[in-house]
N, C-alpha and C positions, 0 to 999 in steps of 0.2 A: 754246525752239525745238521741244522734244518736244511741248509743248502745242499749238503751231501745227500740227505734223504730225498730231496727233490730231484737231484741228479740221478739217483738210483731209480726213482720212479720214472724219470724220463727215459733212462736206459731200458727199463722193462717195457715201456711203451714202444720204444724203437725196436726192441727184440720181437715183440708181439707183431708189430707191423711188418717186420722182415719175414716172419713165419707166414703171415697171411699172404703177403706178396708171393712168396715161394709156392704156397698152395694154389694160388690163382694161376701162376705160371705153369705149374705141373699139370693142373687140370686142363689148362688151355692146350698144352702140348698133347695130351692124350685125346682131347676133343679134335684138335686139328689133325692128329695122326689118323684117327678113325674116319673123319670126314675126307681127308686127303686120300686115304686108302680106298674109299669107295669110288674114286674117280678112275675110269678105265684107262686113262693115259698114263697115270703115275700111281705108285702105291707106296712111296717112301717119304717119310717126313723130311729127311735131309734135303730132298729135292726142292723144298720150299725156300731153302737158303742158297741154292746154287743157281748161278746164271748159266745160260747155254755155254758161255765161254769157260766157266769153271768146269762144267761137265766134260768139255772137249780137252782142256788142259790136263785135267786129272785122270782122264781115261775112264771116267765113271761109266760112260755108255758101253764100254767093252766088258764090264763086269757081268757075271751071271746073276740071275735073280737071287740065288743063295748068298752070293758075295755082297750084293746090294742090301739084302736083309741084315747081314752081319754088320756092315758099315752103318746102317741106319740105327741098329741097337747100340753100337758103340757111340754114335753121335748123341743119342738120348741119354746114355749113362754119363757121358762127359758133361752135358748140360746140367744134369742133376748134381754132379760133383761140384761144378762151379757155383751153383746156387747154394750149396750147403757149406761153402768155404768160410763164410762169416762166423759160423759157430765153432770154429777151431780155436783152441787154447794153445798158445805156443810155448808155455813153460812146463809142460808135462814132465814130471820126474824131478823138478827142482824144489828145493826146500823154501818154504815161505812161512809167514806168520799172519796172524789176524790183525788187520788194521782197524776194522769196525764190524760190529754185529748190528744189523738193523731189523727190528721187529721179529727176531727169531727165525726168519725165513731167508734172510739175505746176509751173505758174508762178503765183506770187502777184504781182500788179502793185501799183503805188503807190496805185491807187484802191481797193484791197482786193478786187479781182476775182480769182477763182480759176479757173485754166484747165487743162484736160487737153490735152496736146500729142499730136498724131498720132505714134504709136510709130515710124513709119518716119522721122520727121523730128527725133527727139529729139537726134540727134548735132549738129544745127545749133546748139542752144541751149547746148551745153557751154561755149562761149567767150563767151556773152553776159554782159555785165557790168551791175551795178546802175545805172550812170550812162548806159547806152545808152538812146537815145530810141526808144520803141516807139509804134506806132499800131495800133489794132484796126479792121479793116473786115470787112464781111460777105463770105462766099465763096459759091460755088454748090454746095458739097459738102454733102450732107444729113447725113452723119455728123459732119463737122466744119464747122459753119456759119459759122465766123469764120477770118480770117487775122490773125495777129499779125506785123506787119512791123517789123523792126529797122531803123530809119532810119540808125543809126550804122554798121551793118555791111552794109547793103543785102541782107538776107536775110529770108525769110518762112517761117512754119510754119502749117499748118492746126491749128485749136484748137477745143475745145468748152468753152463757158462752163459752169462748174459752179455758181457762185454768188458771193456776196460775203461777206467776213469781217465787214463792218460791218453 
């Protein structure tokens, strides 16, 4: 049990590190975009990643400024999506049970997923039992992008996916 708690703490640390790295990358992207945009020769972030050969083969130089701007925005959105892919939970909508509750703020589910529960709602999970049927769905909350619904008790909590034990 202590080992599992240490693993959960390690996963929390990894998740926090991942978020910090993403913030640094996003900040760097915007700083580079601003800095690069001030250059008179070029004004698009995507150009940092393209060689002259890439520009020729892709027909990039033939694009209008408006088309280049749209391509640049698409490129930045794509990078942002890739950076956020780690936080995706793949068993949305599937029934699971509780494997373990750790310190009232962390749930480990039967599929090995580890969850941080919204601190305001931790009182709800105190009486949740290992045999309760749960389902995870997406929420519209950016800080806690998932809801864990206890189908047995008709309760729900906001949660953040930390990762998987397996």
